C-alpha positions as CSV (number, residue, x, y, z in Angstrom):
1,M,0.0,0.0,0.0
2,K,1.4,3.4,-1.0
3,N,2.0,5.9,1.8
4,D,-0.8,8.2,0.7
5,E,-3.3,5.4,0.5
6,V,-5.7,5.0,3.4
7,R,-7.9,1.9,4.0
8,Q,-11.5,2.8,4.4
9,G,-13.7,1.1,7.0
10,S,-17.3,1.5,8.2
11,A,-19.2,1.7,11.5
12,L,-21.9,-0.6,12.6
13,I,-24.2,-0.5,15.7
14,E,-23.9,-4.2,16.3
15,K,-20.7,-6.1,17.1
16,T,-19.2,-8.3,14.4
17,S,-16.4,-10.9,14.5
18,P,-15.0,-11.7,11.1
19,A,-14.2,-15.3,10.5
20,E,-10.4,-15.1,10.3
21,Q,-7.4,-15.9,12.4
22,R,-7.2,-13.7,15.5
23,L,-4.2,-11.9,17.0
24,A,-3.7,-11.7,20.7
25,V,-3.1,-8.3,22.3
26,G,-0.2,-8.4,24.7
27,L,-1.0,-8.4,28.4
28,D,-0.6,-5.0,30.0
29,T,0.3,-3.4,26.7
30,T,-2.8,-1.3,26.1
31,N,-2.8,2.3,27.1
32,L,-5.9,4.6,26.8
33,D,-5.5,8.4,27.0
34,I,-8.8,10.3,27.3
35,C,-9.9,13.9,27.9
36,Y,-11.3,14.8,31.3
37,V,-13.3,17.7,32.9
38,S,-14.4,18.0,36.5
39,V,-16.2,20.7,38.5
40,T,-14.0,21.6,41.5
41,Y,-15.9,24.5,43.1
42,V,-19.4,26.0,42.9
43,D,-21.0,29.0,44.6
44,G,-23.9,31.2,43.7
45,E,-22.1,33.1,40.9
46,T,-19.0,31.1,39.8
47,V,-18.1,27.5,38.8
48,T,-14.4,26.4,38.7
49,V,-13.6,23.6,36.3
50,S,-10.4,21.5,35.9
51,Y,-9.6,20.0,32.5
52,A,-7.1,17.6,31.0
53,G,-6.6,17.1,27.3
54,L,-4.6,14.5,25.4
55,P,-0.8,14.4,25.3
56,G,0.5,17.0,22.9
57,N,-2.8,19.1,22.8
58,Q,-2.5,22.8,22.5
59,P,-5.8,24.0,23.9
60,A,-5.5,27.7,23.0
61,T,-4.1,27.1,19.5
62,Y,-6.8,24.5,18.7
63,K,-9.6,26.7,20.1
64,N,-10.6,24.4,23.0
65,F,-13.2,25.8,25.4
66,I,-15.4,25.1,28.5
67,A,-19.2,25.6,28.4
68,I,-22.0,25.2,30.9
69,W,-25.7,24.6,30.6
70,E,-28.6,24.5,33.1
71,N,-29.4,20.9,32.3
72,S,-28.6,17.3,33.4
73,V,-27.1,16.4,30.0
74,I,-25.6,18.6,27.3
75,P,-28.5,19.9,25.1
76,W,-26.5,19.9,21.8
77,T,-28.7,22.3,19.9
78,V,-29.1,24.9,22.7
79,P,-26.6,27.7,23.3
80,P,-24.8,27.4,26.7
81,L,-25.3,29.8,29.6
82,A,-21.6,30.7,29.2
83,L,-18.6,29.6,27.0
84,V,-15.1,30.3,28.2
85,P,-12.1,29.8,25.7
86,I,-9.0,28.2,27.1
87,T,-6.3,30.8,26.7
88,T,-3.1,28.7,27.5
89,N,-1.5,25.8,25.7
90,S,-1.1,23.7,28.8
91,E,-2.5,20.2,28.4
92,Q,-4.3,20.5,31.7
93,G,-5.4,23.4,33.8
94,S,-8.5,25.1,35.3
95,V,-11.0,27.7,34.2
96,T,-13.4,29.8,36.3
97,I,-16.8,30.7,34.8
98,E,-18.1,33.9,36.4
99,G,-21.3,35.9,36.2
100,L,-23.6,33.0,36.7
101,T,-26.7,32.6,38.8
102,I,-26.5,29.1,40.2
103,T,-29.7,27.7,41.6
104,R,-30.5,24.3,43.0
105,N,-31.2,22.9,39.5
106,A,-28.8,20.6,37.6
107,Y,-26.0,22.0,35.5
108,V,-23.6,20.3,33.1
109,V,-20.2,21.4,32.0
110,G,-18.5,20.3,28.8
111,Y,-14.9,20.4,27.5
112,A,-14.5,20.8,23.7
113,V,-11.3,19.9,21.7
114,G,-12.2,22.3,18.9
115,P,-14.2,25.5,18.2
116,D,-17.7,23.9,18.0
117,I,-20.2,22.6,20.5
118,T,-20.1,19.3,18.6
119,N,-16.4,19.0,19.6
120,I,-17.2,18.4,23.2
121,C,-15.8,15.1,24.3
122,C,-16.3,15.0,28.1
123,S,-18.7,16.4,30.7
124,S,-19.2,16.8,34.4
125,L,-22.6,17.2,36.2
126,I,-23.6,19.4,39.1
127,S,-26.7,17.6,40.2
128,A,-29.8,19.3,41.6
129,G,-28.9,20.5,45.0
130,G,-25.2,21.0,44.2
131,Y,-24.0,17.3,44.3
132,L,-21.0,16.8,42.0
133,A,-21.5,13.6,39.9
134,A,-18.8,11.5,38.3
135,P,-17.5,12.9,34.9
136,T,-18.2,11.2,31.6
137,Q,-16.0,11.1,28.5
138,V,-15.5,9.8,25.0
139,S,-13.7,6.4,25.0
140,I,-12.6,3.6,22.7
141,S,-11.7,-0.1,23.3
142,L,-10.9,-3.2,21.3
143,N,-13.6,-5.8,20.5
144,Y,-11.5,-7.9,18.2
145,V,-8.1,-8.0,16.4
146,G,-7.5,-10.2,13.3
147,V,-4.7,-10.5,10.9
148,N,-6.6,-8.4,8.3
149,S,-9.2,-6.5,10.4
150,L,-10.1,-5.1,13.8
151,S,-13.3,-4.1,15.6
152,I,-13.4,-1.1,17.9
153,H,-16.1,-0.2,20.5
154,Y,-16.7,3.6,20.8
155,Q,-18.7,5.6,23.4
156,T,-19.6,9.2,23.2
157,L,-21.8,11.5,25.4
158,A,-25.6,11.2,25.9
159,G,-27.5,12.5,22.9
160,Y,-24.4,12.9,20.7
161,L,-24.7,12.2,17.0
162,P,-21.3,10.9,15.8
163,Q,-22.2,10.5,12.1
164,Q,-23.8,14.0,11.8
165,Y,-20.8,15.5,13.6
166,N,-18.2,13.9,11.3
167,N,-16.6,11.6,13.9
168,W,-14.0,9.0,12.7
169,V,-11.3,6.6,13.9
170,G,-7.8,6.3,12.5
171,L,-5.2,3.6,12.9
172,W,-1.4,4.1,12.8
173,K,1.5,1.8,13.2
174,G,3.7,2.6,16.2
175,Y,3.2,5.4,18.8
176,A,1.3,8.1,17.0
177,S,0.2,11.6,18.0
178,P,-2.9,13.1,16.3
179,Y,-1.2,16.5,16.3
180,N,1.8,15.3,14.2
181,A,0.8,12.1,12.5
182,S,1.6,10.6,9.1
183,T,-1.0,9.2,6.8
184,P,-3.0,6.5,8.8
185,L,-2.9,2.8,7.9
186,A,-6.7,2.8,7.9
187,M,-9.6,5.1,8.9
188,A,-13.3,4.5,9.5
189,T,-16.0,7.0,9.6
190,I,-18.8,6.5,12.1
191,N,-21.9,6.0,9.9
192,S,-24.4,5.7,12.8
193,D,-25.8,8.4,15.0
194,S,-25.9,6.1,17.9
195,S,-23.9,7.6,20.8
196,E,-22.3,4.2,21.4
197,G,-21.5,1.4,19.0
198,T,-18.9,-0.6,17.0
199,V,-16.7,0.6,14.1
200,N,-14.8,-2.0,11.9
201,M,-11.7,-1.7,9.8
202,T,-11.2,-4.3,7.1
203,N,-8.5,-5.3,4.6
204,V,-5.8,-3.9,7.0
205,P,-2.8,-6.3,7.3
206,L,-1.8,-6.4,11.0
207,E,1.5,-7.9,12.1
208,T,2.4,-9.9,15.2
209,N,4.5,-8.3,18.0
210,T,3.8,-4.9,16.6
211,N,2.7,-1.6,18.2
212,Y,-0.4,0.3,16.9
213,T,-2.3,3.4,17.8
214,L,-6.0,4.0,17.4
215,I,-7.4,7.6,17.7
216,Y,-11.0,8.8,17.9
217,F,-11.8,12.2,16.4
218,M,-14.7,14.6,17.2
219,G,-14.6,16.2,13.7
220,K,-12.7,16.2,10.4
221,E,-9.6,17.9,11.7
222,R,-6.9,15.8,13.4
223,T,-6.6,18.4,16.1
224,M,-10.1,17.3,17.3
225,A,-8.8,14.1,18.9
226,A,-10.7,12.8,22.0
227,A,-9.2,9.4,22.8
228,I,-5.9,7.6,22.0
229,L,-5.6,3.8,22.4
230,N,-2.2,2.3,22.0
231,F,-1.7,-1.5,22.0
232,N,0.8,-4.3,21.0
233,T,-0.2,-7.3,19.1
234,S,1.1,-10.7,20.2
235,E,1.1,-14.2,18.7
236,F,-1.8,-15.8,16.8
237,L,-4.6,-17.2,19.0
238,T,-5.3,-20.9,18.6
239,G,-8.5,-22.9,19.2
240,I,-10.9,-20.0,18.3
């Protein structure tokens, strides 16, 4: 395959397991990097939020921001109460949202890895009464690895529309960064608007004892990465 050729895959809601020889994934070799946002302080007029992006992210350069809604989940088509751009290029930090009127209703905070609301990849809830619930975030994991294909499970936020918002997954050989990556070995667009499902890559020759990187993107640009999964293949599985 030429360097500028990219294998195209597709996304399905249901799991699939191609009838081919499987590769084992080395024990303790997988590493998942995800974005994170958490509410650390709330009073009647301000909310302080801590965030963490992916390794190599430049939040100010890539127009990352924090937004807040008076809702229990992000209402994707409704403008936020406030939107605060991240003004530094630190991978992690904190932002204070001021000028609010916080009642005993529920509020949700989102962290975006690009300039649009649809680039939000993680959220944190202030439940009714001020209780801080556990954050949620976009994530990926492996369902299946074969010698010529792999199947990936993806999970986005409640009410999110991956197909409409141009989400996709890319595969690279070795340790890849979305912010400085070569042409991927394969890529698969999410062709379902289910917030959680399976995406498959086919006709992708995978080698034993080799390192690969999967990256989930919240939009067309590679700077809109939300999750990085790195893994090593091992030997062929037998008896399957």
